[in-house]
N, C-alpha and C positions, 0 to 999 in steps of 0.2 A: 362191441364198443367197450372201452375200459372205463370203469366207474371210478370217480374220485371221491374219496371220503371227505366229510366236512372238516376233519382235523387230522392232519398227518403228523405223526410222531417223528422227530428227527432221528436219524440213524446213529446209533451209538458207535463210536470208534472202538475197535478192538484193543486188547491189552498191548499187542505189539505196536500198534500205531501210536498209542499214548506214550509208550516207552521211547519210540523214535522221536516224538516231539520234544520230550524232556531232554533226551540226549543231544538234540541239535543245539539247544540253548547253551549247553556246557561244552560243546565240542571245541569252539574257538579258544576259550580260556585254557582248556586242557592241552590243546596243541601248543599254545604259547608257553605254558608251564613246562611242557616236555622239551621245547627248544632251549629254554633257560637251563633246564636240568642237564641236557646234553652238553651245552656250552660249559657248564661248571665241571662236568665229568671229563670233558676233553682237556680242559685246563689243568685239572688235577692229574690226569694221566700223563700229560706232557711234563709236568713238574716232577712226578715220581719216576718216570721212565727216562728222563734226561733227553727228550727229543731235541734235535737241533732247534735253536731259537727261531731261525727263519721259517722252518717248517711249522713249528707250533704257532707262530704269528700268522702264517698263511691260513692255517686251519681255523684259528680264532676269527680272523677277518671274514672268512666265508660264513661262519656260524652267525656272526653279528649281522652280516648282510642278509642272511636267510631269515633271521629273527625280525629284521626291519621289514622285509617283504611280507612276513606273516602278521604284521601289525604292532610289533613291539617298538613303538617310536614315541618320542615325547609329544604329548598332546596338551598337557596342562602343567603349569608351574605355580605353586603357591608358596607364600612366605609367611612365617609366623614369628612374632616378636619385634616387628619393625615399628618404631615410633618416630624417629628423627631421620633415619637414613633414607635416601632417595630410592624409590622403587626401581626407577630406570637404571640407576647405578648398580643396584643389586643384581638385576637381570644381566646387565652387561658384564659384571665381574664374574658371574657364574659361568658365562660362556654357553648357556643353554639356549636352544632354539627349537622351534616346533619342527618335528620330523626327524630329529636326531635319533639314532638307534639307542634304545634304553640299555642294551647290553654293552654298548660302546662307551658309556659314561664312566668317568673316573671320579667317584665321590671325594677322594683325597684332593684331586686337582681343583674340583669345584669349591671345596671347603677352603683351600689355601687362597683362592681368588677372592672369596668373600671376606676372609679375615684380613686381607690386605686393605680393605676399605677403612677409612678413618673412624667411622662410627661403630664398626663391628668388633666386639671383643672376642666372641667365640661363635662358631657356626657348626651345624651338622646337616647332613644331606641324607634324605630318605627316598629310595626308589620304590614306588608303589605300582607294581605292574597291573595292567599292561602299559599305561602311558602317563603316569602321574609322578612328578618329582616335587617333593615337599622340602623346603628349606627352612631351617630353624636357626634364628640368629639371636644373640644376646648383645645388646648394645652397651657401649660405654656410658657411664652416668656422668653428665656434666656436673662439675663441682665448683669451678670458679672461673672468672675472667681474668686473664693475665695481660697486663700492659707492660711492654718492654720496648724501649727505644721508639716510642710513638706508635707502635703497632699493638693490636688487640688479638687475643686468641682465646678460644674456649678450651679448657683443660679438664681432665678427670682428676680424681683424688691423688693419683700417683704423679701428677704433673705432666702427663703426656698430652700433647696437643691433639684435639679432636678436629676442630676446624678453625680457620683464620677469618672466614668471611661470614657475614650475616649473624654476628653475635649479639645484635641489639635485642633480639627476642629473649635473651637470657640475662637481661639487665638486672634482674632481681638477685642474681648470684653475687657472692662477695667479689670484690675487686682487689687483686694483689698486684703490686707494682715492683719492677726492678729485676735485675739479673739474679737468677736463682730463686725468685719468689715462687714460681710454679711448683717446683719440686718440694718446697718446704711449707707450702700453704696448708697441707693437711694437718701437720702437727700444730701449727699456730691456731688454726680455726677450731681444732679439737679442744685446745686449752680455752679459747675465748668462749666456746659454748658453755663452759661452766660458770661464766660471768655474764649473764644476759643483760645486766644493767649497763655494762660496758659495750657489749656486742651490738646492741640496738642503736648505739650512738656512733659506731664506726662506719665511715664511708669508704675507707681504703686502708690496706695494710702495705706499707712500703718496706722493702728489703734494703738494708743499708750495708754496703760493702760485702754482701753475701754472708753476713755474720749475725746480724740482729735485726729487730723490727722497730719501726715507728708506726703508730696508729694515728690516722687522720680522723678527727671527730667531726660531727655535724657542725659544732660551734666554730670549726676552723683551727682548733688547737691540735698540736701533735703530742702524743704520749710516747716518750722515748723509753723502750723496754730494754732490760739488760740481756746480754747473750746467754741463752740457756737457762734463764731463771724467770721466764715470763709469768708462770703461775704465781710465784711469790710476789712479784711486783704488782700483778693485777689484784691480788688479795689486799695489799696495802692501799691500792687506789680505790677499791670499793669501800674499804673502811673509812678512808678520808672523805669520800663522797657522801657517805651516810651521815657524817658529822657536819660537813661544810658545803655540800652540793657542788664540789669542785668540778664535776663534769659539765655543769651548766654555766660555769662562770666564763667571763671573757678573758681567755688566756691565750698566749702564744704557744706555750709548751708546758708539759708536765714531765719533768726529768726523773725517771725512776731507775737510772742506771747504777746508782750507788745503793748498797743494801741498807745503810744506816741513815740515809737522809732522802728527802724528796724536795726537789727544787721546782717552784712555780714561777713561771715567767708571765707576768700580766701583760695584757695588750696595752699598747701605748694609748694615752688619753688623746682625744681629738684636740687639735690646736685651738686655743681660745681665740675667739673672734674679737678684734679690737672694738672698743666702744665707740659708737658714732656720736660726735658732739651734737647736742640739740641745736637746731636752727631756729632762730627767732622768726616769728611770722612776718612776712613782708607786708608793708602798708602800701596800699594802692593810692597813688596821687592823681589828682585831676590835672589834665593838661591845660 
């Protein structure tokens, strides 16, 4: 009868078996890398040797199909840099779908699709084998809300329209009004930033005849700026405000279009109410 010991020692695998276990873990990635390398080599050979385009395309298609069978397919898509753009729109514009062959993707085509989106300024595409596609986008920065002919749009600093819908959540941005206001807003707001005393009172900047600006103040007054000399005019306005608090007075307009004078148009006084004649108290009589 065979005797069992109280403690049996596990049998140690030999060196060959350990090597085979480790090799098995790296076998699939190595095969996939080899397929990708072969595809690159065949493409380069076709280009250098001048193979017929149809033949080279057929060979490439077969290699892409073989790589997909070996597991080189899109399994995961990640996006970096998204803040305002819609995730579903990004995926749709990329044209990516689970199961697509990784070697069949065109990063240039994917990038062009992403950069066609209104929010996307620039994009890049990274293929991370065996099945990960990483998209990096740089969004346009909202700069102002543009009102023109009764419609609102969100624009960037260059005046390019980002979106026309759902601009309410950007209500804290400056409002520019009129034809040509979007493309010139960056220059005006850059000048206004040097005069915070005026800027914090401005509710809208109105482009007049695509030549110059009017500033609508919180008080309801309009500041009429000269064409091309906004900084000098604002300098005069700030100096006058420091002396007379003109920005807080009830005015219709402050006309700064002439360099040697400033015209203030006061708000009209409310009409006087006619005095009501005093009525004598009526005496009650007994019937």
